[in-house]
N, C-alpha and C positions, 0 to 999 in steps of 0.2 A: 528609473529606479537605482538600477544595479550599477550606475556611475557613480553616485553617493556615495556608496558601499565601496567601489575600487579607489575612488578619491580617499574616502580616509583609511583604507590599508594602506594605501601610499603614504598618505601622511604619517601615519603611523611606523610604516617600516622607516622613513627618515627618521623620525624622531628618536627610532631604538639605534639607529646608527650613531647618529649623532651624541645620543648620551654613551654609548660604548666609548666613543673618542675623547669622554670626559669623567674626569672623578667625581665631579659636582653634580652628575647628573642632566639632565635635560632641562631647557628654557626655552619656552616658545620666544621666538623673533615678533615685533610687530606685525610686520607682516603675513604671517601663519598663523597668529590671532586673529589678526582681519578675516582672513580667506577662513577662519574656521567658524568664526562667528557669521559670516556669510553664509555657509554652507547651513548651519544650524538655523538660521533664519528661514532661509530657503526650505526647509524641511519640516518646518513649522506652518511656514504659509500653504503646503503641500499637506498635510496633515489636516488643517483648516478646512481647506476647501473640500479635500476626502469626506470629511464629517457633513460638511454642507450639502453634498450630493447625498449621504447618507441619507439625510434629514428629505431634500426634496423629492429624491426618487427612492421611496422605502421599498420596493420590489426588487430592486435591479441587484443582479447579482455582482461578486466580488468582478468578476471580468468587464461586466457593464461599466460599474463604478471606476476601473483601471481605464477603460476607454476614454470615459469623460475627463477624468484627471488629463491622461496624455493629450487628450484634443486641446484642452485649457494651456498646458505648459506649451503647446508647439505654436498656438495661434499667436500671431501677432496684435499688439495692441493698438489702438484706435489712433492714428498720427495726432498729435501733437496735445494730448492730455491723459491721465491717470485714469484706468480703466475700473469702474467701480460700477459692477452689473446693479448693486443692489438699489443707487442712486438711480439709475436709467431704469427700472423697474418701480420706481415712486415707492420704496418701503421707507415709514414714518419713523423708523428710528435711524436713518442714514442720512438725516439733512443735516 
């Protein structure tokens, strides 16, 4: 979780330096824009998973939820296919 903050701080730092060099201000490069979008999508996915864990484990503490999210983030996906746990559990809404 801290690494996202560090990356954002680094991007903001470079953005500020670049803006200071130009009179017209800062413009995102296409690469930086894609990186920013990817980081935002990652953060959104983590928030959605955390929300799901809160629903599935209503009595879990904040630390326990953090551990569940960390375990999910570092676990490798099954080889050769997209990991969709809701399909594996047979939920009707994910068919």
